[in-house]
Structure formats: C-alpha cells, structure tokens
C-alpha positions as CSV (number, residue, x, y, z in Angstrom):
1,M,0.0,0.0,0.0
2,A,1.0,3.6,-0.4
3,A,1.7,5.5,2.8
4,S,-1.1,7.7,4.1
5,A,-0.6,11.3,3.8
6,G,-0.2,11.9,7.5
7,G,2.0,8.9,8.1
8,G,-0.4,7.7,10.8
9,G,-0.2,4.5,12.8
10,D,-1.9,2.5,10.2
11,G,0.2,3.8,7.3
12,V,2.6,1.3,5.7
13,R,5.6,1.6,3.5
14,R,4.9,3.1,0.1
15,R,4.9,0.7,-2.8
16,G,7.5,0.9,-5.5
17,C,7.0,2.6,-8.9
18,C,7.1,1.2,-12.3
19,G,8.1,4.3,-14.2
20,G,5.9,6.9,-15.6
21,G,6.9,9.8,-13.5
22,G,6.9,8.2,-10.0
23,V,3.3,7.0,-10.0
24,G,2.8,4.1,-7.5
25,L,1.5,0.8,-8.6
26,F,-1.9,1.5,-7.0
27,P,-2.2,5.2,-6.2
28,E,-6.0,5.1,-5.6
29,E,-7.8,5.9,-2.3
30,S,-8.4,2.2,-1.3
31,F,-4.6,1.6,-1.2
32,R,-3.5,4.7,0.8
33,S,-3.2,2.6,4.0
34,W,-3.9,-0.9,5.3
35,S,-7.0,0.4,7.1
36,A,-8.3,1.9,3.9
37,Y,-7.6,-1.4,2.1
38,G,-9.5,-3.3,4.8
39,R,-12.5,-1.1,4.4
40,A,-12.4,-1.5,0.6
41,L,-12.4,-5.3,1.0
42,L,-15.4,-5.2,3.3
43,E,-17.2,-3.3,0.5
44,T,-16.3,-5.9,-2.2
45,G,-20.0,-6.9,-2.7
46,P,-21.5,-3.4,-3.4
47,R,-18.5,-2.4,-5.4
48,L,-18.8,-5.6,-7.6
49,R,-22.4,-4.8,-8.2
50,D,-21.5,-1.3,-9.3
51,R,-18.7,-2.4,-11.6
52,A,-20.7,-5.3,-13.0
53,T,-23.5,-3.0,-14.2
54,A,-21.4,0.1,-15.0
55,R,-20.9,0.6,-18.8
56,S,-18.5,3.1,-20.3
57,L,-19.4,5.5,-23.1
58,D,-17.9,5.7,-26.6
59,S,-16.9,9.3,-26.0
60,A,-15.3,8.4,-22.6
61,E,-13.1,5.7,-24.2
62,V,-12.1,7.9,-27.1
63,N,-11.4,11.1,-25.0
64,E,-11.1,10.9,-21.2
65,V,-9.7,7.4,-20.9
66,R,-7.3,7.8,-23.8
67,G,-6.1,11.1,-22.3
68,R,-4.7,9.3,-19.2
69,S,-1.6,8.2,-21.1
70,G,-0.3,11.8,-21.2
71,A,1.2,11.9,-24.7
72,E,-0.8,11.0,-27.8
73,M,0.0,8.0,-30.0
74,K,1.0,9.2,-33.5
75,R,-1.6,8.8,-36.3
76,T,0.6,7.5,-39.0
77,L,-1.0,4.3,-40.3
78,T,-3.1,3.7,-43.5
79,W,-5.1,0.8,-44.8
80,W,-2.0,-0.4,-46.6
81,D,-0.1,-0.6,-43.3
82,L,-3.1,-2.4,-41.7
83,I,-3.3,-5.0,-44.5
84,W,0.4,-5.8,-44.1
85,F,0.1,-5.8,-40.3
86,G,-2.8,-8.2,-40.6
87,I,-0.8,-10.5,-42.9
88,G,2.3,-10.3,-40.7
89,A,0.2,-10.9,-37.6
90,V,-1.4,-14.1,-38.8
91,I,0.7,-16.0,-41.3
92,G,3.4,-17.6,-39.1
93,A,3.9,-20.6,-36.8
94,G,0.4,-22.0,-37.3
95,I,0.7,-22.9,-41.0
96,F,4.3,-24.1,-40.8
97,V,3.9,-26.2,-37.6
98,L,0.4,-27.2,-36.8
99,T,-0.6,-28.2,-40.4
100,G,1.5,-31.3,-40.2
101,Q,0.3,-32.2,-36.7
102,E,-3.4,-31.9,-37.5
103,A,-3.2,-33.5,-41.0
104,R,-1.4,-36.6,-39.7
105,D,-3.2,-37.0,-36.4
106,A,-6.7,-35.4,-36.6
107,A,-8.1,-34.6,-40.1
108,G,-6.0,-36.2,-42.9
109,P,-6.2,-34.4,-46.2
110,A,-9.4,-32.8,-45.0
111,V,-7.2,-30.4,-43.0
112,V,-8.0,-28.1,-46.0
113,V,-11.6,-28.1,-44.9
114,S,-10.5,-27.5,-41.3
115,Y,-8.6,-24.4,-42.3
116,A,-11.7,-23.2,-44.2
117,V,-13.9,-23.7,-41.1
118,S,-11.5,-21.8,-38.9
119,G,-11.2,-19.1,-41.5
120,I,-15.0,-18.6,-41.7
121,S,-15.1,-18.3,-37.9
122,A,-12.2,-15.8,-37.9
123,M,-13.8,-13.8,-40.7
124,L,-17.1,-13.5,-38.8
125,S,-15.1,-12.2,-35.8
126,V,-13.3,-9.8,-38.1
127,F,-16.6,-8.2,-39.1
128,C,-17.6,-7.7,-35.5
129,Y,-14.2,-6.3,-34.6
130,T,-14.2,-3.9,-37.6
131,E,-17.5,-2.2,-36.6
132,F,-16.3,-1.6,-33.1
133,A,-12.8,-0.4,-34.2
134,V,-14.4,2.1,-36.6
135,E,-16.9,3.4,-33.9
136,I,-14.4,3.3,-31.0
137,P,-11.0,3.9,-32.5
138,V,-8.8,3.4,-29.4
139,A,-5.9,1.2,-28.4
140,G,-8.0,-1.1,-26.1
141,G,-9.4,-3.3,-28.8
142,S,-11.9,-5.8,-27.5
143,F,-11.4,-4.7,-23.9
144,A,-12.7,-1.2,-24.8
145,Y,-15.6,-2.7,-26.8
146,L,-16.7,-5.0,-24.0
147,R,-16.3,-2.2,-21.4
148,V,-18.8,-0.1,-23.4
149,E,-21.4,-2.8,-24.0
150,L,-21.0,-5.5,-21.3
151,G,-19.5,-3.5,-18.4
152,D,-16.3,-3.4,-16.4
153,F,-16.4,-6.9,-14.9
154,M,-16.9,-8.8,-18.2
155,A,-14.3,-6.5,-19.8
156,F,-11.8,-7.4,-17.2
157,I,-12.3,-11.2,-17.6
158,A,-11.8,-10.7,-21.3
159,A,-8.8,-8.5,-20.7
160,G,-7.1,-11.2,-18.7
161,N,-7.7,-13.7,-21.5
162,I,-6.5,-11.2,-24.1
163,L,-3.2,-10.8,-22.2
164,L,-2.9,-14.6,-21.8
165,E,-3.6,-15.0,-25.6
166,Y,-0.8,-12.6,-26.5
167,C,1.8,-14.0,-24.0
168,I,1.1,-17.6,-25.0
169,G,0.9,-16.8,-28.7
170,G,4.1,-15.0,-28.7
171,A,5.8,-17.7,-26.6
172,A,4.6,-20.4,-29.0
173,V,5.8,-18.5,-32.1
174,A,9.2,-17.8,-30.4
175,R,9.8,-21.5,-29.6
176,S,8.8,-22.3,-33.2
177,W,11.3,-19.7,-34.4
178,T,14.0,-21.7,-32.7
179,S,12.8,-24.9,-34.4
180,Y,13.1,-23.5,-37.9
181,F,16.3,-21.7,-37.1
182,A,17.7,-25.2,-36.2
183,T,16.4,-26.6,-39.5
184,L,18.1,-23.9,-41.4
185,L,21.4,-24.9,-39.7
186,D,20.9,-28.6,-40.1
187,H,20.4,-29.2,-36.4
188,H,17.7,-30.6,-34.2
189,P,15.8,-27.9,-32.2
190,N,16.8,-29.4,-28.9
191,D,20.5,-28.8,-29.9
192,F,19.8,-25.2,-29.1
193,R,17.8,-25.8,-25.9
194,I,19.0,-26.5,-22.4
195,H,17.7,-29.6,-20.8
196,A,16.6,-29.2,-17.2
197,P,15.7,-32.8,-16.1
198,S,14.5,-31.6,-12.7
199,L,11.5,-29.9,-14.3
200,A,8.4,-31.6,-15.7
201,A,8.8,-33.0,-19.2
202,D,6.7,-30.3,-20.9
203,Y,8.7,-27.5,-19.2
204,S,12.2,-29.0,-19.2
205,R,13.6,-27.7,-22.5
206,L,14.8,-24.2,-21.8
207,D,14.9,-22.0,-25.0
208,P,17.3,-19.0,-24.6
209,I,17.1,-18.2,-28.4
210,A,13.3,-17.7,-28.1
211,V,13.9,-15.3,-25.2
212,A,16.5,-13.3,-27.2
213,V,14.1,-13.0,-30.2
214,V,11.2,-11.8,-28.1
215,L,13.4,-9.1,-26.4
216,L,14.8,-7.9,-29.8
217,I,11.3,-7.6,-31.2
218,C,10.4,-5.6,-28.1
219,L,13.1,-3.1,-29.0
220,F,11.7,-2.6,-32.5
221,A,8.1,-2.1,-31.1
222,V,9.3,0.5,-28.6
223,L,11.2,2.7,-31.0
224,S,8.5,3.4,-33.7
225,T,5.1,2.1,-34.8
226,K,5.6,3.4,-38.4
227,G,9.1,2.0,-38.5
228,S,7.7,-1.4,-37.3
229,S,5.1,-1.2,-40.0
230,R,7.8,-0.7,-42.7
231,F,9.9,-3.5,-41.4
232,N,6.8,-5.7,-41.2
233,Y,5.7,-5.3,-44.8
234,V,9.2,-5.7,-46.2
235,L,9.4,-9.1,-44.3
236,S,5.8,-10.0,-45.3
237,I,6.6,-9.4,-49.0
238,V,9.6,-11.7,-48.7
239,H,7.4,-14.2,-46.8
240,L,4.7,-14.2,-49.5
241,A,7.4,-14.8,-52.2
242,V,8.5,-17.9,-50.3
243,I,4.9,-19.1,-50.0
244,A,4.5,-18.7,-53.8
245,F,7.7,-20.8,-54.2
246,I,6.3,-23.5,-51.9
247,V,3.0,-23.7,-53.9
248,V,4.6,-23.7,-57.3
249,A,7.5,-26.1,-56.4
250,G,5.1,-28.3,-54.4
251,L,2.6,-28.7,-57.2
252,T,5.4,-30.1,-59.4
253,R,5.6,-33.0,-56.9
254,A,1.9,-33.4,-56.4
255,R,0.1,-36.7,-56.6
256,A,-3.7,-36.6,-56.7
257,A,-4.0,-40.0,-55.1
258,N,-2.5,-38.6,-51.9
259,L,-5.5,-36.4,-51.6
260,T,-8.3,-38.6,-52.9
261,A,-7.4,-42.0,-51.5
262,D,-8.7,-41.3,-48.0
263,F,-9.8,-37.6,-47.8
264,A,-11.3,-37.6,-44.3
265,P,-10.0,-40.6,-42.5
266,F,-11.1,-39.3,-39.1
267,G,-14.5,-38.2,-40.2
268,A,-16.3,-34.9,-39.4
269,R,-15.2,-35.1,-35.7
270,G,-11.5,-35.0,-36.8
271,I,-12.2,-32.0,-39.1
272,F,-13.7,-29.9,-36.4
273,A,-11.2,-31.0,-33.8
274,A,-8.5,-29.9,-36.1
275,S,-10.4,-26.6,-36.8
276,A,-10.3,-25.8,-33.1
277,V,-6.6,-26.2,-32.9
278,L,-5.9,-24.6,-36.3
279,F,-7.7,-21.5,-35.1
280,F,-4.3,-20.8,-33.5
281,A,-3.1,-20.1,-37.1
282,Y,-5.6,-17.2,-37.4
283,I,-4.9,-15.5,-34.1
284,G,-3.4,-12.1,-34.4
285,F,-5.8,-10.1,-36.6
286,D,-7.3,-8.6,-33.4
287,A,-4.0,-6.9,-32.8
288,V,-4.7,-4.8,-35.9
289,S,-7.9,-3.4,-34.3
290,T,-5.7,-2.0,-31.4
291,M,-4.0,0.2,-33.9
292,A,-7.2,2.2,-34.6
293,E,-5.9,5.0,-32.4
294,E,-2.9,5.3,-34.7
295,T,-4.9,5.1,-38.0
296,R,-5.3,8.3,-40.1
297,D,-8.9,7.5,-41.3
298,P,-10.4,4.6,-39.2
299,A,-13.7,4.6,-41.1
300,R,-12.0,3.8,-44.4
301,D,-8.7,2.2,-43.4
302,I,-9.8,-0.4,-40.8
303,P,-12.5,-2.2,-42.9
304,V,-10.2,-2.5,-45.9
305,G,-7.2,-3.5,-43.7
306,L,-8.9,-6.1,-41.5
307,V,-11.2,-7.8,-44.0
308,G,-8.6,-7.7,-46.8
309,A,-5.9,-9.3,-44.7
310,M,-8.2,-12.1,-43.4
311,A,-9.5,-13.0,-46.9
312,L,-6.0,-13.2,-48.3
313,T,-4.8,-15.2,-45.3
314,T,-7.6,-17.8,-45.5
315,A,-6.9,-18.4,-49.2
316,V,-3.2,-18.8,-48.6
317,Y,-3.7,-21.3,-45.7
318,C,-6.1,-23.5,-47.7
319,V,-3.8,-23.5,-50.7
320,L,-0.7,-24.4,-48.6
321,A,-2.5,-27.2,-46.8
322,L,-3.8,-28.5,-50.2
323,V,-0.2,-28.5,-51.6
324,L,1.2,-30.3,-48.6
325,C,-1.5,-33.1,-48.8
326,L,-0.8,-33.5,-52.5
327,M,2.9,-34.0,-51.9
328,Q,2.7,-36.8,-49.3
329,P,0.2,-39.3,-47.9
330,Y,-1.2,-37.8,-44.7
331,S,0.2,-40.6,-42.6
332,E,3.8,-39.7,-43.7
333,I,3.5,-36.0,-43.0
334,D,6.0,-34.8,-40.4
335,P,4.3,-33.1,-37.4
336,D,7.1,-30.8,-36.6
337,A,8.5,-29.5,-40.0
338,P,5.9,-30.7,-42.5
339,F,6.9,-28.7,-45.6
340,S,10.6,-29.1,-45.1
341,V,10.3,-32.9,-44.8
342,A,7.8,-33.1,-47.7
343,F,10.3,-31.5,-50.0
344,T,13.1,-33.8,-48.8
345,A,10.9,-36.8,-49.4
346,A,10.2,-35.5,-52.9
347,G,13.9,-35.3,-53.7
348,M,14.2,-31.5,-53.3
349,D,16.3,-31.4,-50.1
350,W,17.6,-28.0,-51.0
351,A,14.1,-26.5,-50.8
352,K,13.9,-27.1,-47.1
353,Y,16.2,-24.2,-46.5
354,I,14.0,-21.9,-48.4
355,V,11.0,-23.1,-46.4
356,A,12.8,-22.6,-43.1
357,F,13.9,-19.2,-44.2
358,G,10.3,-18.3,-45.1
359,A,9.0,-19.7,-41.8
360,L,11.5,-17.6,-39.9
361,K,10.4,-14.4,-41.8
362,G,6.8,-15.2,-41.1
363,M,7.3,-15.8,-37.4
364,T,9.3,-12.7,-37.0
365,T,6.5,-10.6,-38.4
366,V,4.0,-12.4,-36.1
367,L,6.1,-11.6,-33.1
368,L,6.5,-8.0,-34.2
369,V,2.7,-7.3,-34.7
370,S,2.0,-9.2,-31.5
371,A,4.4,-7.0,-29.5
372,V,2.7,-3.9,-31.0
373,G,-0.8,-5.1,-30.3
374,Q,-0.4,-6.6,-26.9
375,A,1.2,-3.4,-25.5
376,R,-1.7,-1.3,-26.7
377,Y,-4.2,-3.7,-25.0
378,L,-2.3,-3.4,-21.8
379,T,-2.0,0.4,-22.2
380,H,-5.8,0.8,-22.4
381,I,-6.5,-1.6,-19.5
382,A,-4.0,0.4,-17.4
383,R,-5.9,3.6,-18.3
384,T,-8.9,2.3,-16.5
385,H,-6.6,1.4,-13.4
386,M,-7.6,-2.3,-13.5
387,V,-3.9,-2.8,-13.7
388,P,-1.2,-0.3,-12.4
389,P,-1.7,3.0,-14.3
390,C,2.0,3.5,-14.8
391,L,1.7,0.9,-17.6
392,A,-0.5,3.4,-19.6
393,R,2.4,5.8,-20.1
394,V,3.1,6.8,-23.7
395,H,6.6,7.9,-24.4
396,P,6.5,11.6,-25.5
397,R,9.3,11.1,-28.0
398,F,8.6,7.7,-29.5
399,G,4.8,8.0,-29.3
400,T,4.7,4.3,-28.1
401,P,3.6,2.7,-24.8
402,V,7.1,1.8,-23.5
403,N,6.2,0.4,-20.1
404,A,3.4,-1.8,-21.4
405,T,5.6,-3.1,-24.3
406,V,8.4,-4.1,-21.9
407,A,6.1,-5.7,-19.4
408,M,4.4,-7.9,-22.0
409,A,7.8,-8.8,-23.5
410,V,9.2,-10.0,-20.2
411,A,6.1,-12.1,-19.5
412,T,6.2,-13.6,-23.0
413,A,9.9,-14.4,-22.8
414,A,9.4,-16.1,-19.4
415,I,6.8,-18.4,-20.9
416,A,8.8,-19.0,-24.1
417,L,11.8,-20.1,-22.0
418,F,10.0,-23.0,-20.4
419,T,6.8,-24.1,-22.0
420,D,6.2,-26.7,-24.8
421,L,4.3,-25.7,-28.0
422,G,1.6,-28.4,-27.6
423,I,0.4,-27.0,-24.2
424,L,0.4,-23.5,-25.6
425,S,-1.6,-24.0,-28.8
426,N,-4.7,-25.5,-27.2
427,L,-4.9,-23.1,-24.3
428,L,-4.4,-20.2,-26.7
429,S,-7.4,-21.4,-28.8
430,I,-9.7,-21.5,-25.8
431,S,-8.8,-18.1,-24.7
432,T,-9.2,-16.6,-28.1
433,L,-12.5,-18.3,-29.1
434,F,-14.0,-17.2,-25.7
435,I,-13.0,-13.5,-26.4
436,F,-14.3,-13.6,-30.0
437,M,-17.7,-15.0,-28.7
438,L,-18.0,-12.2,-26.2
439,V,-17.3,-9.5,-28.9
440,A,-20.1,-11.0,-31.0
441,V,-22.5,-10.8,-28.0
442,A,-21.4,-7.2,-27.4
443,L,-22.1,-6.3,-31.0
444,L,-25.7,-7.5,-30.7
445,V,-26.1,-5.6,-27.4
446,R,-24.8,-2.5,-29.2
447,R,-27.2,-2.7,-32.1
448,Y,-30.3,-3.5,-29.9
449,Y,-29.8,-1.7,-26.6
450,V,-29.1,1.9,-25.6
451,A,-29.2,2.6,-21.9
452,G,-31.9,5.1,-21.0
453,E,-33.6,4.8,-24.4
454,T,-34.5,1.1,-25.0
455,P,-37.9,0.2,-23.4
456,A,-37.7,-2.5,-20.6
457,A,-39.8,-4.9,-22.7
458,D,-37.4,-4.7,-25.6
459,R,-34.4,-5.0,-23.3
460,N,-35.9,-8.2,-21.8
461,K,-36.6,-9.7,-25.2
462,L,-33.0,-9.0,-26.2
463,A,-31.7,-10.7,-23.0
464,A,-33.9,-13.7,-23.7
465,C,-32.8,-14.1,-27.3
466,L,-29.1,-13.8,-26.3
467,A,-29.6,-16.4,-23.6
468,V,-31.1,-18.8,-26.0
469,I,-28.5,-18.2,-28.7
470,V,-25.7,-18.8,-26.2
471,A,-27.4,-21.8,-24.5
472,S,-28.2,-23.5,-27.7
473,S,-24.7,-23.0,-29.0
474,V,-23.3,-24.5,-25.7
475,A,-25.7,-27.4,-25.9
476,T,-24.7,-28.2,-29.5
477,A,-21.0,-28.0,-28.5
478,A,-21.6,-30.2,-25.5
479,C,-23.4,-32.8,-27.6
480,W,-20.5,-32.8,-30.0
481,G,-17.9,-32.9,-27.3
482,A,-19.7,-35.9,-25.6
483,G,-19.5,-37.9,-28.7
484,G,-22.9,-37.2,-30.2
485,G,-24.5,-40.2,-28.3
486,A,-28.0,-38.6,-28.6
487,G,-27.8,-38.7,-32.4
488,W,-29.1,-36.1,-34.8
489,A,-32.3,-35.5,-32.7
490,A,-30.3,-33.5,-30.2
491,Y,-28.7,-31.3,-32.9
492,A,-32.2,-30.8,-34.5
493,V,-33.4,-29.3,-31.2
494,T,-30.4,-27.2,-30.4
495,V,-29.9,-25.8,-33.9
496,A,-33.7,-25.1,-34.2
497,A,-33.6,-23.2,-30.9
498,W,-30.6,-21.1,-32.2
499,L,-32.5,-20.4,-35.5
500,A,-35.7,-19.4,-33.7
501,A,-34.0,-17.1,-31.2
502,T,-32.0,-15.3,-34.0
503,L,-35.2,-15.0,-36.2
504,F,-37.1,-13.6,-33.3
505,L,-34.3,-11.1,-32.6
506,Q,-34.5,-9.9,-36.2
507,C,-38.3,-9.7,-36.4
508,G,-39.5,-9.1,-32.8
509,V,-36.9,-6.7,-31.4
510,P,-36.4,-3.3,-32.9
511,K,-32.8,-2.1,-33.4
512,A,-31.8,0.7,-31.0
513,R,-28.9,2.1,-33.0
514,A,-27.4,2.1,-36.5
515,P,-23.6,2.3,-37.1
516,R,-22.4,5.8,-37.9
517,T,-20.0,4.9,-40.8
518,W,-19.4,1.2,-41.3
519,G,-21.5,-1.7,-40.0
520,V,-21.6,-5.5,-39.9
521,P,-24.0,-6.8,-42.6
522,L,-26.8,-9.3,-41.9
523,V,-27.3,-8.4,-38.3
524,P,-28.3,-10.4,-36.2
525,W,-27.4,-13.4,-38.3
526,L,-23.7,-12.8,-38.8
527,P,-22.9,-12.1,-35.1
528,A,-25.2,-15.0,-34.0
529,A,-23.3,-17.3,-36.3
530,S,-20.0,-16.1,-34.9
531,I,-21.3,-16.9,-31.4
532,F,-22.4,-20.4,-32.5
533,I,-19.2,-21.4,-34.4
534,N,-16.8,-20.1,-31.7
535,I,-18.6,-22.0,-29.0
536,F,-18.9,-25.1,-31.2
537,L,-15.1,-25.1,-31.8
538,L,-14.6,-24.7,-28.0
539,G,-16.4,-28.1,-27.7
540,S,-13.7,-29.8,-29.8
541,I,-10.8,-28.9,-27.4
542,D,-9.4,-31.4,-24.9
543,A,-10.5,-31.4,-21.3
544,A,-6.9,-30.7,-19.9
545,S,-6.8,-27.4,-21.7
546,F,-10.1,-26.4,-20.1
547,V,-8.7,-27.2,-16.6
548,R,-5.7,-24.9,-17.3
549,F,-8.2,-22.3,-18.6
550,G,-10.2,-22.6,-15.3
551,V,-7.1,-22.2,-13.2
552,W,-6.1,-19.0,-15.1
553,T,-9.7,-17.6,-14.8
554,A,-9.6,-18.3,-11.0
555,A,-6.3,-16.5,-10.7
556,L,-7.8,-13.5,-12.6
557,L,-10.8,-13.4,-10.3
558,A,-8.6,-13.4,-7.3
559,Y,-6.6,-10.5,-8.6
560,Y,-9.7,-8.6,-9.5
561,F,-11.4,-9.0,-6.1
562,L,-8.2,-8.1,-4.3
563,F,-6.9,-5.2,-6.5
564,G,-8.5,-4.5,-9.9
565,L,-12.0,-4.0,-8.6
566,H,-11.1,-1.5,-5.9
567,A,-8.7,0.5,-8.1
568,S,-11.1,0.8,-11.0
569,Y,-14.0,1.6,-8.6
570,D,-12.0,4.5,-7.0
571,T,-11.0,5.8,-10.4
572,A,-14.6,5.8,-11.7
573,K,-15.9,7.6,-8.6
574,A,-13.1,10.2,-8.7
575,L,-13.9,10.9,-12.4
576,A,-17.6,11.1,-11.7
577,A,-16.9,13.6,-8.9
578,E,-14.7,15.7,-11.2
579,A,-17.4,15.7,-13.9
580,D,-20.0,16.8,-11.3
581,A,-17.8,19.6,-10.1
582,A,-17.1,20.8,-13.6
583,R,-20.9,21.0,-14.3
584,V,-21.5,22.9,-11.1
585,E,-18.6,25.3,-12.0
586,E,-20.0,25.8,-15.5
587,G,-23.5,26.4,-14.1
588,A,-22.2,29.0,-11.7
589,R,-20.2,30.8,-14.5
590,K,-23.3,31.0,-16.7
591,A,-25.4,32.3,-13.8
592,G,-22.7,35.0,-13.0
593,A,-22.6,36.0,-16.7
594,G,-26.4,36.3,-16.8
595,A,-26.4,38.5,-13.7
C-alpha cells in the first residue's frame, strides 16, 4: 500500500513505482493505507455490483480514458499498413507447424476443410471487430468494446484472457522460431535448448534463443510504430514470395492419389477437432484493431485492412494445406516441420532451406505485430486502473507505450523459456475463441440496446434471445464434445432453438442504434453465427486445456477482487466527482454571466 498522507499509525511503506513519473503501482484511495484497504475489501460486494453493471461510453473511451496516457500516439497508419500488419500478424507458426500435426493425427487431407472452417469463424469475428474499431478507435481493442457494451467486470475477464492470448501466442511462435532456425542450420531444435531434467517433461527444454528473439522484437516495437510497419511489410513481401515458391514447387511433386485415396480418415469429428486447434493459425488479426488509435482514417482504413488481410490469409492457408497433402500421404507428413520434410521426401532437399527461411520471416512478423498489439491492449487496460496505471504511459518522443511493451515482452519471454508448444496452442485457442464469442455478443447488445432509451420490454426480449443463442450453442458443442450419443435428434433441437432465437431477434426486437459509418452486414445473423461457431469449436478442445483455462480464470478473479475491482471503482468515482464539479462550475459561471 502507499503510505497515508499523514503517516499515521496504520500507514505502511509506500509501494514501488514502475516508471511513468513516479506513479505508485496503485495510487487510488483504497490503497492509501492498510485500514483503507481493509474497508475496501469489506465493501467488495457493493463495489462488484456497481462495476458489473457500469458501462462506459464511446466518448469516454475515445477522449477521457485515452487522455490518461499523457502523450498521444501518432496517427501514421493507413489501410496499406493495416493489411500488411494483418498478414504479418497471422501467417506464421500456425501454418508451418500445426498443419502437419493436424493433417497426420486429426483430419487427414481434410485439413484443408479444417482451415476453411477456422477461416470462416475468424472472418465472422473480423466483421464484428471492424465495426467496433471504426466506432471506438482506441488502443484497447476488444477490452474497450466490451467495457462499453457489457460492463467493467466482463471486460476485465476478457482482458485477462486477451493478455494470456498474446503471451502464450508470442511464446509459441518464439519457440517455433528456434525450431526452424535449427532446421536452417541442419540441427535438431533441442540442440539449441538447455535440458533441465529436474523440471516436468513439458517444461524442461529451456529455450534462450526464443527469449532473445522476443526481447529484440520488443526493442523494435518500442522505437516506432511506423518503423515497425515498414519493417513488417518488407518481411511480409519476402514471406509471400517464399509461400509462392512452396506452392509452385510443391505442385510439381503433387500426386492426386494422396488427396483422394482417403480424404477424411477421421470423419467430421476430426475435421472440427483440427479446426479448433488450427484457429491458432488465425490468431493475431485482433492486434490490428488495437492500432485504430494510430490510424489516419479509421472509417476507411480499418475495414479495408482487416477484411482484406483475413480474406488473403484464409486463401493462402487453404492452398498451402492442399499442396502439402498432395505432396505426401497424410500418414507420412512430419508433425514438426511438414513442408521441409515433404520437399526432402520429394527429392528436393535444398528446398527445405527456403521453407525454413520463409517460416522464420513469417514468425518474425507475427512476433512484431503481437508485440505492438499486446502493448496497446495493456495500455488501455491500465488507463482504467484495472492494472497499475504506470503501464499506460506513452513515451513523449517515440509515441509508443514503452512500459506496457516491456512488461508484456518480459512475460512472453518467461513463458517461451519453459513451455512446450503443444500445451500453448490448445490453451491459446480456448482463450481466443472465448473472447471472440464475447465480442459478437457485445455487437448484438450495441445494435439492440441503448441505456436510458430502450424500453424495458425490448431489453428483456434481447436478453432472452441472447440467452437462447448462447445456451443452444453451448448445448450443440456439449453434444458434439460428448461424442454425439444422442444422435441427430439433439442437434435438431439445439440448432432449431438457435435459429428461432435469431429469427425472433430480427423480427421481434427493434434495433436501437445504427452504425455511424461502417457496420456489420446481416445483423443479427452474422454475429449470432459467430457466437455459434466459436462456442462449437470450443467443444472440440481437450479437457486438460479447459482445466488450465479454469485455473487461469480463478487467478484472474482473485486478482480482480483483491486489487483491480477497488482500483477501477475508486478511479470511476473520482472521475464522476470531477465531472459533477465541472458541471457545477459551468452552471455558476453561466449564472454569473447572466447576472
């Protein structure tokens, strides 16, 4: 706790700072002394009710909240930058690592369909993100969107999973970077890792190269966003050239029998199980939405950048997966370096070096865009004081969030040092699918509900429709995850319930708001479909990953109830008091002028 002003008997030693001009970790009223903290804990229930129902305003996020960083981020990005950021964010470790694993063990040649399913899910989420990013162009991304539509509490739960997504995603890509670097030098990846036999098997291969790569990328992200953009699209152009080589050279060694002999050996269940894991390959586009605050014309640039990047990425993934399955029987595909081994098996051993080089380029851009995006998420979360506000500081010279960038880089490097890729990919998919589902729910709330204007009857209809859409999606995923023992009858009931709720929402509930500039088409069908497919893919992920997700969520809640709730509550009340005082002062000034 920070010491009380008078240094009384219940005062305690002041907490350390984390930069940003000497601001304590928690400078709010509840942390001034141990007695103040004790009183705050006793009020946890009322404070939780307040924060769970409190919703921010668009204008507050764009103006007041953004202003807490001191300096402004520089508006230097265009739709061209965003497209290349999107490509750089997404095309990386997933396609070069997970394709072989899922083709051999889960889907067979139908991994092409798995990529298409994941791509459709990602595109639905892209539409939802795009409308929010245009309407609320701030660095907070989905955290800011959920704070406006679903309230502080749900926004915090999402925020914790967003940060987990970025740390785990960056760590997974960094460890894959080491693997392909080893391939380029004709070594096994473990030749560059330190074995620590005293640790558990999944955490015993320490990866110092991954740590070094993460920290170097952090340096680029700190120095300049525009410079990072230029570096990113140069690397992305080289990367696309390598992908073009893989496609052309691979097709010269294609055998149609490899694709048609047994297209879906594991059936539909294998296709969807692979889709859930391969969603990892699409993660990263949400980082582009966090750059809205640095975009010159959000209404034009964000839709073109996000949708264009995702359409191109989905096409590239499906083509690459198709080429791989044409080159080798699925049972012979290598799970660790599928494209390199496929070219070696086809008598083109020299090509594996080009593949490894392209993979390294792709992973480097993924790490760069991830570093840029995750820092902007953390910056906006810190602006609300749910985490220490010193992390919101924007450097006045560089125009970048230095403290947040460094903090996320250190966390990512620590995970990359210890943790195996297999553990990381499944946990990452759960976290991301959960967040994308919440953003789709928030979009429906935004279109159909405006506080103080929507009649109670319409609000209740909306709540009922959302409850049925989510519940029917969960029931469908549960039936699928349990093995489908109830047969098609169960799916007929759950899907019919989803269709009925969505249809009633379209016909029986009037829209409360229309987008000002760019909006998602086919509302409510497109957001409802996003909710359904994201939850359905969650039902295909293994139980152990859900246990890890539950442990992380429990840790988030513990932090929130002990620290984040009270810090954000104090900040909200202080801002409300300042606004009331400003209105009183303005009224007195007008009265004096009239006299």
